[in-house]
N, C-alpha and C positions, 0 to 999 in steps of 0.2 A: 494424128490417130485419136488423141485424147479429146479434141473438139468433136470429132464425129461420134466418138463413143457416148459423149455427154449428150449429143443430139438424140441418139438412139435411146438413151436413158430417159430423156424428157418425154419422148413418145411413149415409152413403156410406162412411165409413171402415170400418164393420162389414161392408159388402158387398164391400169391395175386397180381392181375393186378396193375401196376404202372400207375396212372392216373394224375400224377403231371408233373411239368417241372422244370428244373434247370436253374436259372439265370446265365447269362455268366459273365465273368470277362474280364478285360483289353480291353474294347470296345471303349475307348476314341479316338476322332479323331482330337485333337489339332494339329496344325502344329509341325513338328519335331523340328524346331527352333523357340524359343520364346523369347521375351523380358524378362529380369529377373524380371520385375514387375509382370509377370503372374505366377511366381513360386508358390505363395500361392494357386491360383486357381488350377493349374495342380496337385500339391501334395495333396491338399484336395480332389480333385475329385478322384484321384487313391485310397486313403485310404477309403473315405466314400462310394464310389460306391462298392467297394470290400466288406466292412462290411455289407452294405445293402443286397448284393448278398448272403453272408454268412448266414445271418439271415432268409432270405426267403427260402433258400436251406435247412436250418435246420428245418423250419417249415414243409417243403414238406416232409422231411425224417420222422419226427415224426408223421405226419398225416398218412403216409404209414405204419409205424409200428403199430400204434394204430388200424388201419384197420385190419392188420393181427391178432392182439390180439383179436379183437372182435369175430372172427370166433371160437376161443377157449373158451372165457369167457362164451359164452351163454350156454355151455354145463357143466359148473362148479357148485358145490355147494358152500354154503357161506364159508366154510373152505378153499376151493381151491381159491375162489375169494380173500379172505383176504391175502392168501399166495402170489399170483402173483401181487396183488396191492402193497403189502409191498416190494417185491423183484424186480419187474420190471416196472409195469405200472404207479404207483403214481408218481414217479420222472420224467418220460418222459411227462405225461399228465399235471403235474404242470408247467413245463417250456414251454410246447407248448401252454397251455392256456394263458399264459402271453405274447407269442411272437407277436401276432397281435398289441398289444399296443406298444411294443418295436419297431417293424418295422415302425409303423405309426410315432412315435416320431423321429426315425432316418431319415425318409423321410423329415420330417419337418425341423430338424436341418441341413441336407445336403442342401436342397434347399434354406434355408435362407442364409447360408454361400455363396454357389455358385452364387446365383442371385445377392447378394451384390457384390461379386468380379466382376462378369460379367458386372454389371452396369457400371464399370469403363470404359469399351470400349465404351459406349454411352455417359456418362457424361464427361468423360476426365477430364479437369482441374477443373470442378466443382464438381467432385466426392468427397465424404467425407467418411472417414472410421469410420462411426458412428453406426455400428452394436452393438446391446446390448451384454452384456457378455453371455458367452455360457449358464450359469444357467438361464438366463432370456429370452432364445429364445422359443417362442411359435408359434402357428399357425398364429396369427396376425402379428407376425414378418416376417415370410416367405411371407405372403400376401403383406406386405408393399414393400419388396424388389423384389418380384416376379411380381408386378402389371404391369410393362412395357413390360413383355415378353408374346407374343401371346400365347404360349403353356403352360403357367403357370396355366391357368383356368382349362384346362382338367386335368392337373396333380393334382391340388387341389381337384377336384371333385372325382378323383380315390382314392385319399388318405383318404378322408373323409369316404369312404365306408369301410375302414379297421377298425375293432373293433368298428363298429357303434352300435347304440342303440339296435338293435335286437340281436346282438351278446352278448352284456352286459346282456340283459334280459334272453336269453336262457342259459347262463352260470351262472345265479344268480350273475351277476357282479363279476365273480370270481377274476379277476385281482385286483380289488380294495378291495374286501372282504379279499382275501388272504393276502395282504399287510397291510391292515389297521383294519380288523375285524376278522371274522372267516368264511372262505369259505365253500362252499359245499364239501363234501367228494367226492372221486373218486372211482369208482367201487362199493363200499359197505359202508354203514353207513348212519348216520343222523347227521344234525346240525341244529342250530337255533330252538331248541325245544321250546323256549320262545322268542317272539319278541315284542318289545315295539313300539307302534304307537301312533302318535300325530296328531289329526285333525287340519289341518292348519288354518281352519276358526274359529273353537270354542276353540281350545287349549286343548280339552279334551283328556286324555290319556287312552288307553286301551291296554291290553296285550292279545297276541294271543298265542295259543299253538298248537303244532302239529309236527313241524319239516320239514326240507327240505330234500328230499331224495338225494342220491348220484348221481352224474353225471355218467351215464354209458359210457362205452367205445364206443358204437354204436353212442350215441349223440355227444360225443367229437370228434370222427373221422369225422362224418358228418359236424359239425360246422367248424372244421379246414380245411376240403376240400374246403368249401365255402370261407373261409379266404384266402386260397392259391390263389384262382382264383382272388380275389380282389387285392392281392399282386402282382401277375403276371401283371395285367393290369396297376397298379400303376408304376411298374418298367418300363413297356413300355412307359408310359407317361413321366416318369423321363428321359429316354433316349431321347425322342423327345425334352424335355426342354433343356437338355445338348447340343443336336445338334444345337439348336437355339443359345445357348451361343457361341458355337465353331464357328459358322458361323460369328457371330458379332466380335468375338476376332480376327479371321483371317482377317477380312476385316480392322480392326483398328490396325494391327500390326505395331509397330515402325520398322524403317529400321535398328535399332540397336538390333540385336538379339544375343542369346546365341550361 
């Protein structure tokens, strides 16, 4: 049955319109010859921009695959749904639902490092290599080092939309629950049969019974398609921020180049 279902999926995938985009690679525009002091910026940009593109393209691919699966799942009985969830869909959807948070975090990490390095072009002798350790880099870190760049604000606003509150709510806060508690099932099943709730004002505790239904392939595919659009816009804003860095670095190049 699994082999036949996979064959049906491959046929459905070919028929499913592709509505996403793929992020580009190797788009940097730094001068060919650079002072050796800019090697950290150059090398970090090459690696981090490529990894961000990889993650967004992976999300796009998974969203497209799940869209194709939806056309098949709607016609399946519970036994068939359990089979395809186990064999195919669950692993893809689990990774995909976590990816918006991953992409958001990678944008923050990359912008903090690159803005910090690019600040050297403006601050020159007064520049200090005082960026926190990698494990301590958060959004406020990127805000601090990106504050002087005109295009940072637009970048920040676009990144904030990735994995935002409505996505957390619509997925049952899947990312956090999957890693720290018990997340909603995918395709079929129930979780959170009993929930403990505490009134913040009175301190009274009550227990709720009922359970949270599984996230359907339709819902997951729709939410991921929305997240892809946020990621595309953030990537474009990231490119504009990097272009601003590059312009400043080129203007402040030392005559001693590699």
